[in-house]
C-alpha positions as CSV (number, residue, x, y, z in Angstrom):
1,M,0.0,0.1,0.0
2,E,3.0,2.3,0.6
3,A,3.4,2.6,-3.3
4,C,-0.3,3.8,-3.6
5,K,0.2,7.0,-1.5
6,G,1.9,8.9,-4.4
7,Y,-1.3,8.4,-6.5
8,S,-4.9,10.0,-6.5
9,V,-8.2,8.6,-7.6
10,H,-7.5,11.1,-10.6
11,S,-4.3,9.2,-11.5
12,F,-6.1,6.0,-11.4
13,R,-8.9,7.3,-13.7
14,I,-6.1,8.6,-16.2
15,Y,-4.6,5.0,-16.1
16,L,-7.9,3.3,-16.7
17,A,-8.6,5.6,-19.7
18,C,-5.1,4.9,-21.2
19,A,-5.3,1.1,-20.6
20,L,-8.9,0.9,-22.2
21,C,-7.7,3.0,-25.0
22,A,-4.7,0.4,-25.5
23,A,-7.1,-2.4,-25.4
24,K,-9.1,-0.8,-28.3
25,C,-12.1,-0.4,-26.2
26,L,-14.8,1.8,-27.9
27,M,-14.7,5.6,-27.0
28,E,-18.4,5.4,-25.8
29,R,-17.6,2.4,-23.5
30,I,-14.5,4.3,-21.8
31,M,-16.8,7.2,-21.2
32,A,-19.5,5.0,-19.7
33,I,-17.0,3.0,-17.6
34,L,-15.4,6.3,-16.2
35,C,-18.8,8.2,-16.0
36,W,-17.7,10.9,-18.4
37,K,-20.4,13.0,-19.9
38,N,-18.4,14.4,-23.1
39,K,-15.7,13.3,-25.2
40,E,-13.3,16.2,-24.2
41,S,-12.4,14.2,-21.1
42,L,-11.7,11.2,-23.2
43,L,-9.6,13.2,-25.6
44,V,-7.4,14.7,-22.8
45,Y,-7.1,11.6,-20.5
46,A,-7.1,8.4,-22.8
47,R,-3.6,9.0,-24.1
48,M,-1.9,6.9,-26.6
49,N,1.0,4.8,-25.5
50,D,4.5,5.9,-26.8
51,G,5.0,2.7,-28.7
52,E,1.7,3.1,-30.6
53,R,2.6,6.7,-31.2
54,S,6.0,5.6,-32.6
55,D,4.5,2.8,-34.8
56,W,2.0,5.5,-36.4
57,V,5.0,7.9,-37.1
58,L,7.0,5.1,-38.5
59,S,4.2,3.9,-40.7
60,L,3.5,7.4,-42.1
61,M,7.1,7.6,-43.3
62,T,6.4,4.7,-45.9
63,Q,3.0,6.3,-47.2
64,T,2.7,8.0,-50.4
65,V,0.6,11.2,-50.5
66,D,-0.7,12.0,-53.7
67,S,-4.0,13.7,-53.2
68,T,-5.0,16.8,-55.4
69,V,-4.1,19.2,-52.6
70,A,-0.9,17.8,-51.6
71,A,0.2,17.6,-55.3
72,H,0.5,21.4,-55.3
73,L,3.2,21.4,-52.3
74,P,6.6,21.7,-53.0
75,L,8.9,18.6,-52.9
76,L,10.9,18.3,-49.7
77,D,13.9,16.3,-49.0
78,A,13.2,15.2,-45.5
79,D,16.0,12.5,-45.2
80,A,17.8,14.4,-42.5
81,W,14.7,15.1,-40.6
82,V,13.5,11.5,-40.8
83,A,16.8,10.2,-39.6
84,A,16.8,12.5,-36.6
85,L,13.3,11.5,-35.8
86,Q,14.0,7.8,-36.1
87,E,17.2,8.3,-33.7
88,S,15.0,10.0,-31.1
89,L,12.4,7.1,-31.3
90,R,15.4,4.6,-31.0
91,S,16.9,6.3,-28.0
92,G,13.7,7.0,-26.1
93,E,14.2,10.7,-26.2
94,L,10.9,11.5,-28.1
95,G,9.0,9.4,-25.5
96,A,10.6,11.1,-22.5
97,A,9.9,14.5,-24.1
98,T,6.2,13.6,-24.6
99,R,5.9,12.3,-20.9
100,T,7.6,15.5,-19.7
101,A,5.0,17.8,-21.7
102,E,2.1,15.5,-20.6
103,D,3.2,15.7,-16.9
104,G,3.6,19.5,-17.0
105,A,0.2,20.1,-18.7
106,D,-2.3,22.0,-16.5
107,I,-5.7,20.2,-17.1
108,D,-8.7,20.0,-15.0
109,D,-10.6,16.9,-14.6
110,A,-13.9,17.3,-16.7
111,A,-15.6,14.5,-15.0
């Protein structure tokens, strides 16, 4: 029980929201389980895991975008940027920066 002293009910609700999101629970079910009345709470607290975020970022690097609007954009050589992003993912630096930003966020519980 000593380990639990550093956590609040609010922390537990955030954990539940994140775990349910990772388990691919429907948004409406997460809201019902946590007794949230609006999606704003869900969008704030049901955070994506760092690994899933990294997987999405890595997968977008292999996608070809050829929509009509994007075709008008200038071509960019993003090799250096992609290499730096991949290195920050491998080193864990990107995940650490994300956690630091999320820890510092001043967000009220909308529940």
